[in-house]
mmCIF file of the N, C-alpha and C atoms, coordinates in Angstrom:
data_MODEL
# 
_entry.id   MODEL 
# 
loop_
_atom_site.group_PDB 
_atom_site.id 
_atom_site.type_symbol 
_atom_site.label_atom_id 
_atom_site.label_alt_id 
_atom_site.label_comp_id 
_atom_site.label_asym_id 
_atom_site.label_entity_id 
_atom_site.label_seq_id 
_atom_site.pdbx_PDB_ins_code 
_atom_site.Cartn_x 
_atom_site.Cartn_y 
_atom_site.Cartn_z 
_atom_site.occupancy 
_atom_site.B_iso_or_equiv 
_atom_site.pdbx_formal_charge 
_atom_site.auth_seq_id 
_atom_site.auth_comp_id 
_atom_site.auth_asym_id 
_atom_site.auth_atom_id 
_atom_site.pdbx_PDB_model_num 
ATOM 1   N N  . MET A 1 1  ? 0.836   -1.153 -0.007  1.00 0.00 ? 1  MET A N  1 
ATOM 2   C CA . MET A 1 1  ? -0.005  0.040  0.007   1.00 0.00 ? 1  MET A CA 1 
ATOM 3   C C  . MET A 1 1  ? 0.881   1.264  -0.037  1.00 0.00 ? 1  MET A C  1 
ATOM 4   N N  . ASP A 1 2  ? 0.460   2.257  -0.776  1.00 0.00 ? 2  ASP A N  1 
ATOM 5   C CA . ASP A 1 2  ? 1.212   3.500  -0.847  1.00 0.00 ? 2  ASP A CA 1 
ATOM 6   C C  . ASP A 1 2  ? 1.220   4.178  0.510   1.00 0.00 ? 2  ASP A C  1 
ATOM 7   N N  . GLU A 1 3  ? 2.358   4.781  0.825   1.00 0.00 ? 3  GLU A N  1 
ATOM 8   C CA . GLU A 1 3  ? 2.480   5.556  2.032   1.00 0.00 ? 3  GLU A CA 1 
ATOM 9   C C  . GLU A 1 3  ? 1.766   6.852  1.908   1.00 0.00 ? 3  GLU A C  1 
ATOM 10  N N  . LEU A 1 4  ? 1.099   7.306  2.884   1.00 0.00 ? 4  LEU A N  1 
ATOM 11  C CA . LEU A 1 4  ? 0.432   8.564  2.921   1.00 0.00 ? 4  LEU A CA 1 
ATOM 12  C C  . LEU A 1 4  ? 1.466   9.676  3.056   1.00 0.00 ? 4  LEU A C  1 
ATOM 13  N N  . LYS A 1 5  ? 1.266   10.774 2.313   1.00 0.00 ? 5  LYS A N  1 
ATOM 14  C CA . LYS A 1 5  ? 2.086   11.982 2.388   1.00 0.00 ? 5  LYS A CA 1 
ATOM 15  C C  . LYS A 1 5  ? 1.211   13.183 2.608   1.00 0.00 ? 5  LYS A C  1 
ATOM 16  N N  . LYS A 1 6  ? 1.867   14.114 3.306   1.00 0.00 ? 6  LYS A N  1 
ATOM 17  C CA . LYS A 1 6  ? 1.136   15.366 3.701   1.00 0.00 ? 6  LYS A CA 1 
ATOM 18  C C  . LYS A 1 6  ? 1.477   16.438 2.760   1.00 0.00 ? 6  LYS A C  1 
ATOM 19  N N  . TYR A 1 7  ? 0.428   17.103 2.196   1.00 0.00 ? 7  TYR A N  1 
ATOM 20  C CA . TYR A 1 7  ? 0.608   18.247 1.324   1.00 0.00 ? 7  TYR A CA 1 
ATOM 21  C C  . TYR A 1 7  ? -0.092  19.413 1.961   1.00 0.00 ? 7  TYR A C  1 
ATOM 22  N N  . GLY A 1 8  ? 0.579   20.469 2.105   1.00 0.00 ? 8  GLY A N  1 
ATOM 23  C CA . GLY A 1 8  ? -0.026  21.616 2.777   1.00 0.00 ? 8  GLY A CA 1 
ATOM 24  C C  . GLY A 1 8  ? -0.271  21.311 4.276   1.00 0.00 ? 8  GLY A C  1 
ATOM 25  N N  . LYS A 1 9  ? -1.299  21.882 4.821   1.00 0.00 ? 9  LYS A N  1 
ATOM 26  C CA . LYS A 1 9  ? -1.627  21.655 6.198   1.00 0.00 ? 9  LYS A CA 1 
ATOM 27  C C  . LYS A 1 9  ? -2.512  20.511 6.447   1.00 0.00 ? 9  LYS A C  1 
ATOM 28  N N  . ASN A 1 10 ? -3.441  20.325 5.533   1.00 0.00 ? 10 ASN A N  1 
ATOM 29  C CA . ASN A 1 10 ? -4.614  19.424 5.847   1.00 0.00 ? 10 ASN A CA 1 
ATOM 30  C C  . ASN A 1 10 ? -4.781  18.242 4.806   1.00 0.00 ? 10 ASN A C  1 
ATOM 31  N N  . ILE A 1 11 ? -3.941  18.168 3.813   1.00 0.00 ? 11 ILE A N  1 
ATOM 32  C CA . ILE A 1 11 ? -4.138  17.126 2.806   1.00 0.00 ? 11 ILE A CA 1 
ATOM 33  C C  . ILE A 1 11 ? -3.174  16.041 3.000   1.00 0.00 ? 11 ILE A C  1 
ATOM 34  N N  . ILE A 1 12 ? -3.776  14.828 3.261   1.00 0.00 ? 12 ILE A N  1 
ATOM 35  C CA . ILE A 1 12 ? -2.956  13.576 3.372   1.00 0.00 ? 12 ILE A CA 1 
ATOM 36  C C  . ILE A 1 12 ? -3.460  12.691 2.301   1.00 0.00 ? 12 ILE A C  1 
ATOM 37  N N  . ILE A 1 13 ? -2.528  12.245 1.425   1.00 0.00 ? 13 ILE A N  1 
ATOM 38  C CA . ILE A 1 13 ? -2.896  11.509 0.228   1.00 0.00 ? 13 ILE A CA 1 
ATOM 39  C C  . ILE A 1 13 ? -1.690  10.611 -0.171  1.00 0.00 ? 13 ILE A C  1 
ATOM 40  N N  . ASN A 1 14 ? -2.002  9.509  -0.849  1.00 0.00 ? 14 ASN A N  1 
ATOM 41  C CA . ASN A 1 14 ? -0.932  8.644  -1.351  1.00 0.00 ? 14 ASN A CA 1 
ATOM 42  C C  . ASN A 1 14 ? -0.623  8.869  -2.810  1.00 0.00 ? 14 ASN A C  1 
ATOM 43  N N  . ASP A 1 15 ? 0.469   8.254  -3.275  1.00 0.00 ? 15 ASP A N  1 
ATOM 44  C CA . ASP A 1 15 ? 0.970   8.580  -4.689  1.00 0.00 ? 15 ASP A CA 1 
ATOM 45  C C  . ASP A 1 15 ? -0.077  8.136  -5.657  1.00 0.00 ? 15 ASP A C  1 
ATOM 46  N N  . TYR A 1 16 ? -0.753  7.020  -5.475  1.00 0.00 ? 16 TYR A N  1 
ATOM 47  C CA . TYR A 1 16 ? -1.799  6.539  -6.411  1.00 0.00 ? 16 TYR A CA 1 
ATOM 48  C C  . TYR A 1 16 ? -2.919  7.607  -6.524  1.00 0.00 ? 16 TYR A C  1 
ATOM 49  N N  . GLU A 1 17 ? -3.437  8.097  -5.411  1.00 0.00 ? 17 GLU A N  1 
ATOM 50  C CA . GLU A 1 17 ? -4.545  9.017  -5.490  1.00 0.00 ? 17 GLU A CA 1 
ATOM 51  C C  . GLU A 1 17 ? -4.075  10.328 -6.124  1.00 0.00 ? 17 GLU A C  1 
ATOM 52  N N  . LYS A 1 18 ? -2.842  10.751 -5.848  1.00 0.00 ? 18 LYS A N  1 
ATOM 53  C CA . LYS A 1 18 ? -2.297  11.934 -6.425  1.00 0.00 ? 18 LYS A CA 1 
ATOM 54  C C  . LYS A 1 18 ? -2.198  11.745 -7.970  1.00 0.00 ? 18 LYS A C  1 
ATOM 55  N N  . SER A 1 19 ? -1.667  10.589 -8.394  1.00 0.00 ? 19 SER A N  1 
ATOM 56  C CA . SER A 1 19 ? -1.546  10.397 -9.775  1.00 0.00 ? 19 SER A CA 1 
ATOM 57  C C  . SER A 1 19 ? -2.821  10.373 -10.571 1.00 0.00 ? 19 SER A C  1 
ATOM 58  N N  . VAL A 1 20 ? -3.913  9.806  -9.942  1.00 0.00 ? 20 VAL A N  1 
ATOM 59  C CA . VAL A 1 20 ? -5.216  9.765  -10.584 1.00 0.00 ? 20 VAL A CA 1 
ATOM 60  C C  . VAL A 1 20 ? -5.757  11.216 -10.649 1.00 0.00 ? 20 VAL A C  1 
ATOM 61  N N  . LEU A 1 21 ? -5.614  12.022 -9.618  1.00 0.00 ? 21 LEU A N  1 
ATOM 62  C CA . LEU A 1 21 ? -6.087  13.317 -9.671  1.00 0.00 ? 21 LEU A CA 1 
ATOM 63  C C  . LEU A 1 21 ? -5.359  14.220 -10.712 1.00 0.00 ? 21 LEU A C  1 
ATOM 64  N N  . LEU A 1 22 ? -4.028  14.005 -10.763 1.00 0.00 ? 22 LEU A N  1 
ATOM 65  C CA . LEU A 1 22 ? -3.297  14.740 -11.769 1.00 0.00 ? 22 LEU A CA 1 
ATOM 66  C C  . LEU A 1 22 ? -3.655  14.412 -13.218 1.00 0.00 ? 22 LEU A C  1 
ATOM 67  N N  . ARG A 1 23 ? -4.055  13.155 -13.418 1.00 0.00 ? 23 ARG A N  1 
ATOM 68  C CA . ARG A 1 23 ? -4.520  12.704 -14.739 1.00 0.00 ? 23 ARG A CA 1 
ATOM 69  C C  . ARG A 1 23 ? -5.747  13.509 -15.155 1.00 0.00 ? 23 ARG A C  1 
ATOM 70  N N  . TYR A 1 24 ? -6.500  13.870 -14.210 1.00 0.00 ? 24 TYR A N  1 
ATOM 71  C CA . TYR A 1 24 ? -7.708  14.735 -14.521 1.00 0.00 ? 24 TYR A CA 1 
ATOM 72  C C  . TYR A 1 24 ? -7.462  16.250 -14.235 1.00 0.00 ? 24 TYR A C  1 
ATOM 73  N N  . GLU A 1 25 ? -6.151  16.598 -14.155 1.00 0.00 ? 25 GLU A N  1 
ATOM 74  C CA . GLU A 1 25 ? -5.796  18.027 -14.078 1.00 0.00 ? 25 GLU A CA 1 
ATOM 75  C C  . GLU A 1 25 ? -6.273  18.578 -12.703 1.00 0.00 ? 25 GLU A C  1 
ATOM 76  N N  . ILE A 1 26 ? -6.271  17.773 -11.689 1.00 0.00 ? 26 ILE A N  1 
ATOM 77  C CA . ILE A 1 26 ? -6.513  18.309 -10.340 1.00 0.00 ? 26 ILE A CA 1 
ATOM 78  C C  . ILE A 1 26 ? -5.192  18.253 -9.583  1.00 0.00 ? 26 ILE A C  1 
ATOM 79  N N  . ASP A 1 27 ? -4.620  19.491 -9.376  1.00 0.00 ? 27 ASP A N  1 
ATOM 80  C CA . ASP A 1 27 ? -3.307  19.619 -8.811  1.00 0.00 ? 27 ASP A CA 1 
ATOM 81  C C  . ASP A 1 27 ? -3.495  19.822 -7.373  1.00 0.00 ? 27 ASP A C  1 
ATOM 82  N N  . ILE A 1 28 ? -3.181  18.852 -6.517  1.00 0.00 ? 28 ILE A N  1 
ATOM 83  C CA . ILE A 1 28 ? -3.441  19.008 -5.037  1.00 0.00 ? 28 ILE A CA 1 
ATOM 84  C C  . ILE A 1 28 ? -2.506  19.971 -4.409  1.00 0.00 ? 28 ILE A C  1 
ATOM 85  N N  . THR A 1 29 ? -1.387  20.289 -5.045  1.00 0.00 ? 29 THR A N  1 
ATOM 86  C CA . THR A 1 29 ? -0.493  21.250 -4.449  1.00 0.00 ? 29 THR A CA 1 
ATOM 87  C C  . THR A 1 29 ? -1.045  22.668 -4.478  1.00 0.00 ? 29 THR A C  1 
ATOM 88  N N  . LYS A 1 30 ? -2.096  22.863 -5.301  1.00 0.00 ? 30 LYS A N  1 
ATOM 89  C CA . LYS A 1 30 ? -2.766  24.199 -5.382  1.00 0.00 ? 30 LYS A CA 1 
ATOM 90  C C  . LYS A 1 30 ? -4.071  24.208 -4.547  1.00 0.00 ? 30 LYS A C  1 
ATOM 91  N N  . CYS A 1 31 ? -4.377  23.075 -3.865  1.00 0.00 ? 31 CYS A N  1 
ATOM 92  C CA . CYS A 1 31 ? -5.509  23.077 -3.016  1.00 0.00 ? 31 CYS A CA 1 
ATOM 93  C C  . CYS A 1 31 ? -5.153  23.239 -1.569  1.00 0.00 ? 31 CYS A C  1 
ATOM 94  N N  . LYS A 1 32 ? -6.057  23.780 -0.788  1.00 0.00 ? 32 LYS A N  1 
ATOM 95  C CA . LYS A 1 32 ? -5.717  23.924 0.653   1.00 0.00 ? 32 LYS A CA 1 
ATOM 96  C C  . LYS A 1 32 ? -6.435  22.965 1.502   1.00 0.00 ? 32 LYS A C  1 
ATOM 97  N N  . THR A 1 33 ? -7.452  22.331 1.026   1.00 0.00 ? 33 THR A N  1 
ATOM 98  C CA . THR A 1 33 ? -8.183  21.359 1.884   1.00 0.00 ? 33 THR A CA 1 
ATOM 99  C C  . THR A 1 33 ? -8.646  20.209 1.012   1.00 0.00 ? 33 THR A C  1 
ATOM 100 N N  . ILE A 1 34 ? -9.019  19.131 1.691   1.00 0.00 ? 34 ILE A N  1 
ATOM 101 C CA . ILE A 1 34 ? -9.592  17.962 1.064   1.00 0.00 ? 34 ILE A CA 1 
ATOM 102 C C  . ILE A 1 34 ? -10.977 18.385 0.458   1.00 0.00 ? 34 ILE A C  1 
ATOM 103 N N  . ASP A 1 35 ? -11.713 19.306 1.154   1.00 0.00 ? 35 ASP A N  1 
ATOM 104 C CA . ASP A 1 35 ? -12.967 19.725 0.578   1.00 0.00 ? 35 ASP A CA 1 
ATOM 105 C C  . ASP A 1 35 ? -12.780 20.389 -0.812  1.00 0.00 ? 35 ASP A C  1 
ATOM 106 N N  . GLU A 1 36 ? -11.723 21.078 -0.987  1.00 0.00 ? 36 GLU A N  1 
ATOM 107 C CA . GLU A 1 36 ? -11.491 21.737 -2.262  1.00 0.00 ? 36 GLU A CA 1 
ATOM 108 C C  . GLU A 1 36 ? -11.218 20.702 -3.292  1.00 0.00 ? 36 GLU A C  1 
ATOM 109 N N  . ILE A 1 37 ? -10.486 19.705 -3.012  1.00 0.00 ? 37 ILE A N  1 
ATOM 110 C CA . ILE A 1 37 ? -10.198 18.550 -3.923  1.00 0.00 ? 37 ILE A CA 1 
ATOM 111 C C  . ILE A 1 37 ? -11.563 17.905 -4.346  1.00 0.00 ? 37 ILE A C  1 
ATOM 112 N N  . ILE A 1 38 ? -12.321 17.579 -3.336  1.00 0.00 ? 38 ILE A N  1 
ATOM 113 C CA . ILE A 1 38 ? -13.662 16.921 -3.595  1.00 0.00 ? 38 ILE A CA 1 
ATOM 114 C C  . ILE A 1 38 ? -14.561 17.823 -4.459  1.00 0.00 ? 38 ILE A C  1 
ATOM 115 N N  . LEU A 1 39 ? -14.528 19.097 -4.206  1.00 0.00 ? 39 LEU A N  1 
ATOM 116 C CA . LEU A 1 39 ? -15.311 20.051 -5.071  1.00 0.00 ? 39 LEU A CA 1 
ATOM 117 C C  . LEU A 1 39 ? -14.845 20.014 -6.520  1.00 0.00 ? 39 LEU A C  1 
ATOM 118 N N  . LEU A 1 40 ? -13.520 20.030 -6.733  1.00 0.00 ? 40 LEU A N  1 
ATOM 119 C CA . LEU A 1 40 ? -12.971 19.939 -8.072  1.00 0.00 ? 40 LEU A CA 1 
ATOM 120 C C  . LEU A 1 40 ? -13.388 18.642 -8.731  1.00 0.00 ? 40 LEU A C  1 
ATOM 121 N N  . ILE A 1 41 ? -13.365 17.529 -7.995  1.00 0.00 ? 41 ILE A N  1 
ATOM 122 C CA . ILE A 1 41 ? -13.800 16.200 -8.512  1.00 0.00 ? 41 ILE A CA 1 
ATOM 123 C C  . ILE A 1 41 ? -15.297 16.349 -8.946  1.00 0.00 ? 41 ILE A C  1 
ATOM 124 N N  . ASP A 1 42 ? -16.122 16.890 -8.080  1.00 0.00 ? 42 ASP A N  1 
ATOM 125 C CA . ASP A 1 42 ? -17.548 17.026 -8.342  1.00 0.00 ? 42 ASP A CA 1 
ATOM 126 C C  . ASP A 1 42 ? -17.865 17.823 -9.595  1.00 0.00 ? 42 ASP A C  1 
ATOM 127 N N  . ILE A 1 43 ? -16.979 18.876 -9.909  1.00 0.00 ? 43 ILE A N  1 
ATOM 128 C CA . ILE A 1 43 ? -17.192 19.718 -11.059 1.00 0.00 ? 43 ILE A CA 1 
ATOM 129 C C  . ILE A 1 43 ? -16.980 18.887 -12.367 1.00 0.00 ? 43 ILE A C  1 
ATOM 130 N N  . ILE A 1 44 ? -15.961 18.054 -12.392 1.00 0.00 ? 44 ILE A N  1 
ATOM 131 C CA . ILE A 1 44 ? -15.673 17.363 -13.660 1.00 0.00 ? 44 ILE A CA 1 
ATOM 132 C C  . ILE A 1 44 ? -16.220 15.943 -13.726 1.00 0.00 ? 44 ILE A C  1 
ATOM 133 N N  . ILE A 1 45 ? -16.678 15.362 -12.691 1.00 0.00 ? 45 ILE A N  1 
ATOM 134 C CA . ILE A 1 45 ? -17.069 13.952 -12.653 1.00 0.00 ? 45 ILE A CA 1 
ATOM 135 C C  . ILE A 1 45 ? -18.157 13.605 -13.600 1.00 0.00 ? 45 ILE A C  1 
ATOM 136 N N  . ASN A 1 46 ? -19.138 14.479 -13.837 1.00 0.00 ? 46 ASN A N  1 
ATOM 137 C CA . ASN A 1 46 ? -20.293 14.179 -14.655 1.00 0.00 ? 46 ASN A CA 1 
ATOM 138 C C  . ASN A 1 46 ? -19.980 14.183 -16.162 1.00 0.00 ? 46 ASN A C  1 
ATOM 139 N N  . GLU A 1 47 ? -18.800 14.689 -16.547 1.00 0.00 ? 47 GLU A N  1 
ATOM 140 C CA . GLU A 1 47 ? -18.384 14.715 -17.865 1.00 0.00 ? 47 GLU A CA 1 
ATOM 141 C C  . GLU A 1 47 ? -17.587 13.539 -18.378 1.00 0.00 ? 47 GLU A C  1 
ATOM 142 N N  . LEU A 1 48 ? -17.376 12.541 -17.437 1.00 0.00 ? 48 LEU A N  1 
ATOM 143 C CA . LEU A 1 48 ? -16.508 11.438 -17.685 1.00 0.00 ? 48 LEU A CA 1 
ATOM 144 C C  . LEU A 1 48 ? -17.200 10.197 -18.098 1.00 0.00 ? 48 LEU A C  1 
ATOM 145 N N  . SER A 1 49 ? -16.420 9.267  -18.643 1.00 0.00 ? 49 SER A N  1 
ATOM 146 C CA . SER A 1 49 ? -16.986 7.902  -19.012 1.00 0.00 ? 49 SER A CA 1 
ATOM 147 C C  . SER A 1 49 ? -17.243 7.176  -17.679 1.00 0.00 ? 49 SER A C  1 
ATOM 148 N N  . ASP A 1 50 ? -17.978 6.089  -17.807 1.00 0.00 ? 50 ASP A N  1 
ATOM 149 C CA . ASP A 1 50 ? -18.292 5.308  -16.578 1.00 0.00 ? 50 ASP A CA 1 
ATOM 150 C C  . ASP A 1 50 ? -17.034 4.901  -15.795 1.00 0.00 ? 50 ASP A C  1 
ATOM 151 N N  . GLU A 1 51 ? -16.051 4.368  -16.531 1.00 0.00 ? 51 GLU A N  1 
ATOM 152 C CA . GLU A 1 51 ? -14.775 3.911  -15.917 1.00 0.00 ? 51 GLU A CA 1 
ATOM 153 C C  . GLU A 1 51 ? -14.061 5.054  -15.212 1.00 0.00 ? 51 GLU A C  1 
ATOM 154 N N  . GLU A 1 52 ? -13.956 6.230  -15.839 1.00 0.00 ? 52 GLU A N  1 
ATOM 155 C CA . GLU A 1 52 ? -13.330 7.317  -15.275 1.00 0.00 ? 52 GLU A CA 1 
ATOM 156 C C  . GLU A 1 52 ? -14.087 7.820  -14.068 1.00 0.00 ? 52 GLU A C  1 
ATOM 157 N N  . TYR A 1 53 ? -15.472 7.831  -14.218 1.00 0.00 ? 53 TYR A N  1 
ATOM 158 C CA . TYR A 1 53 ? -16.321 8.203  -13.130 1.00 0.00 ? 53 TYR A CA 1 
ATOM 159 C C  . TYR A 1 53 ? -16.013 7.369  -11.907 1.00 0.00 ? 53 TYR A C  1 
ATOM 160 N N  . GLU A 1 54 ? -16.056 6.101  -12.087 1.00 0.00 ? 54 GLU A N  1 
ATOM 161 C CA . GLU A 1 54 ? -15.829 5.156  -10.955 1.00 0.00 ? 54 GLU A CA 1 
ATOM 162 C C  . GLU A 1 54 ? -14.519 5.401  -10.327 1.00 0.00 ? 54 GLU A C  1 
ATOM 163 N N  . GLU A 1 55 ? -13.411 5.639  -11.065 1.00 0.00 ? 55 GLU A N  1 
ATOM 164 C CA . GLU A 1 55 ? -12.135 5.835  -10.548 1.00 0.00 ? 55 GLU A CA 1 
ATOM 165 C C  . GLU A 1 55 ? -12.086 7.146  -9.682  1.00 0.00 ? 55 GLU A C  1 
ATOM 166 N N  . LEU A 1 56 ? -12.634 8.210  -10.171 1.00 0.00 ? 56 LEU A N  1 
ATOM 167 C CA . LEU A 1 56 ? -12.635 9.448  -9.385  1.00 0.00 ? 56 LEU A CA 1 
ATOM 168 C C  . LEU A 1 56 ? -13.595 9.438  -8.267  1.00 0.00 ? 56 LEU A C  1 
ATOM 169 N N  . ASP A 1 57 ? -14.675 8.764  -8.402  1.00 0.00 ? 57 ASP A N  1 
ATOM 170 C CA . ASP A 1 57 ? -15.699 8.610  -7.328  1.00 0.00 ? 57 ASP A CA 1 
ATOM 171 C C  . ASP A 1 57 ? -15.028 7.862  -6.173  1.00 0.00 ? 57 ASP A C  1 
ATOM 172 N N  . TYR A 1 58 ? -14.286 6.829  -6.530  1.00 0.00 ? 58 TYR A N  1 
ATOM 173 C CA . TYR A 1 58 ? -13.544 6.038  -5.520  1.00 0.00 ? 58 TYR A CA 1 
ATOM 174 C C  . TYR A 1 58 ? -12.567 6.940  -4.769  1.00 0.00 ? 58 TYR A C  1 
ATOM 175 N N  . ILE A 1 59 ? -11.797 7.765  -5.425  1.00 0.00 ? 59 ILE A N  1 
ATOM 176 C CA . ILE A 1 59 ? -10.835 8.688  -4.807  1.00 0.00 ? 59 ILE A CA 1 
ATOM 177 C C  . ILE A 1 59 ? -11.620 9.614  -3.900  1.00 0.00 ? 59 ILE A C  1 
ATOM 178 N N  . ALA A 1 60 ? -12.680 10.195 -4.392  1.00 0.00 ? 60 ALA A N  1 
ATOM 179 C CA . ALA A 1 60 ? -13.524 11.198 -3.562  1.00 0.00 ? 60 ALA A CA 1 
ATOM 180 C C  . ALA A 1 60 ? -13.964 10.453 -2.278  1.00 0.00 ? 60 ALA A C  1 
ATOM 181 N N  . SER A 1 61 ? -14.408 9.224  -2.437  1.00 0.00 ? 61 SER A N  1 
ATOM 182 C CA . SER A 1 61 ? -14.877 8.451  -1.296  1.00 0.00 ? 61 SER A CA 1 
ATOM 183 C C  . SER A 1 61 ? -13.807 8.237  -0.207  1.00 0.00 ? 61 SER A C  1 
ATOM 184 N N  . ILE A 1 62 ? -12.607 7.897  -0.714  1.00 0.00 ? 62 ILE A N  1 
ATOM 185 C CA . ILE A 1 62 ? -11.456 7.723  0.166   1.00 0.00 ? 62 ILE A CA 1 
ATOM 186 C C  . ILE A 1 62 ? -11.106 9.016  0.890   1.00 0.00 ? 62 ILE A C  1 
ATOM 187 N N  . LEU A 1 63 ? -11.040 10.061 0.150   1.00 0.00 ? 63 LEU A N  1 
ATOM 188 C CA . LEU A 1 63 ? -10.708 11.385 0.701   1.00 0.00 ? 63 LEU A CA 1 
ATOM 189 C C  . LEU A 1 63 ? -11.791 11.860 1.762   1.00 0.00 ? 63 LEU A C  1 
ATOM 190 N N  . SER A 1 64 ? -12.990 11.606 1.457   1.00 0.00 ? 64 SER A N  1 
ATOM 191 C CA . SER A 1 64 ? -14.053 11.976 2.365   1.00 0.00 ? 64 SER A CA 1 
ATOM 192 C C  . SER A 1 64 ? -13.962 11.192 3.633   1.00 0.00 ? 64 SER A C  1 
ATOM 193 N N  . GLU A 1 65 ? -13.681 9.899  3.514   1.00 0.00 ? 65 GLU A N  1 
ATOM 194 C CA . GLU A 1 65 ? -13.542 9.075  4.740   1.00 0.00 ? 65 GLU A CA 1 
ATOM 195 C C  . GLU A 1 65 ? -12.340 9.498  5.595   1.00 0.00 ? 65 GLU A C  1 
ATOM 196 N N  . ARG A 1 66 ? -11.246 9.714  4.879   1.00 0.00 ? 66 ARG A N  1 
ATOM 197 C CA . ARG A 1 66 ? -10.014 10.207 5.548   1.00 0.00 ? 66 ARG A CA 1 
ATOM 198 C C  . ARG A 1 66 ? -10.195 11.484 6.290   1.00 0.00 ? 66 ARG A C  1 
ATOM 199 N N  . LYS A 1 67 ? -10.961 12.385 5.627   1.00 0.00 ? 67 LYS A N  1 
ATOM 200 C CA . LYS A 1 67 ? -11.273 13.708 6.246   1.00 0.00 ? 67 LYS A CA 1 
ATOM 201 C C  . LYS A 1 67 ? -12.168 13.457 7.499   1.00 0.00 ? 67 LYS A C  1 
ATOM 202 N N  . TYR A 1 68 ? -13.163 12.666 7.356   1.00 0.00 ? 68 TYR A N  1 
ATOM 203 C CA . TYR A 1 68 ? -14.047 12.341 8.476   1.00 0.00 ? 68 TYR A CA 1 
ATOM 204 C C  . TYR A 1 68 ? -13.271 11.817 9.689   1.00 0.00 ? 68 TYR A C  1 
ATOM 205 N N  . TYR A 1 69 ? -12.411 10.893 9.465   1.00 0.00 ? 69 TYR A N  1 
ATOM 206 C CA . TYR A 1 69 ? -11.650 10.320 10.579  1.00 0.00 ? 69 TYR A CA 1 
ATOM 207 C C  . TYR A 1 69 ? -10.667 11.278 11.207  1.00 0.00 ? 69 TYR A C  1 
ATOM 208 N N  . SER A 1 70 ? -10.096 12.093 10.335  1.00 0.00 ? 70 SER A N  1 
ATOM 209 C CA . SER A 1 70 ? -9.085  13.064 10.874  1.00 0.00 ? 70 SER A CA 1 
ATOM 210 C C  . SER A 1 70 ? -9.816  14.094 11.759  1.00 0.00 ? 70 SER A C  1 
ATOM 211 N N  . GLU A 1 71 ? -11.030 14.449 11.363  1.00 0.00 ? 71 GLU A N  1 
ATOM 212 C CA . GLU A 1 71 ? -11.806 15.461 12.089  1.00 0.00 ? 71 GLU A CA 1 
ATOM 213 C C  . GLU A 1 71 ? -12.373 14.868 13.449  1.00 0.00 ? 71 GLU A C  1 
ATOM 214 N N  . THR A 1 72 ? -12.723 13.557 13.435  1.00 0.00 ? 72 THR A N  1 
ATOM 215 C CA . THR A 1 72 ? -13.313 12.972 14.651  1.00 0.00 ? 72 THR A CA 1 
ATOM 216 C C  . THR A 1 72 ? -12.147 12.548 15.662  1.00 0.00 ? 72 THR A C  1 
ATOM 217 N N  . ASN A 1 73 ? -10.885 12.516 15.246  1.00 0.00 ? 73 ASN A N  1 
ATOM 218 C CA . ASN A 1 73 ? -9.877  12.137 16.158  1.00 0.00 ? 73 ASN A CA 1 
ATOM 219 C C  . ASN A 1 73 ? -9.205  13.403 16.783  1.00 0.00 ? 73 ASN A C  1 
ATOM 220 N N  . LYS A 1 74 ? -9.781  14.628 16.613  1.00 0.00 ? 74 LYS A N  1 
ATOM 221 C CA . LYS A 1 74 ? -9.199  15.802 17.259  1.00 0.00 ? 74 LYS A CA 1 
ATOM 222 C C  . LYS A 1 74 ? -9.717  15.955 18.616  1.00 0.00 ? 74 LYS A C  1 
# 
């Protein structure tokens, strides 16, 4: 499993997730929060094929879950 890396103050993501997002021109280094990444995914997700949709939806789900657990552990 890919090791999680921290980007900025609040974004924790692995190399696979980063590479998928970059493929869809979502540059996490320009984002400040996971919510911002999820918003960018939501903007483009409806324009994608089923396979692309599933891949990005999976990443959005992982990021949402990771955000939830990081907020509940504070």
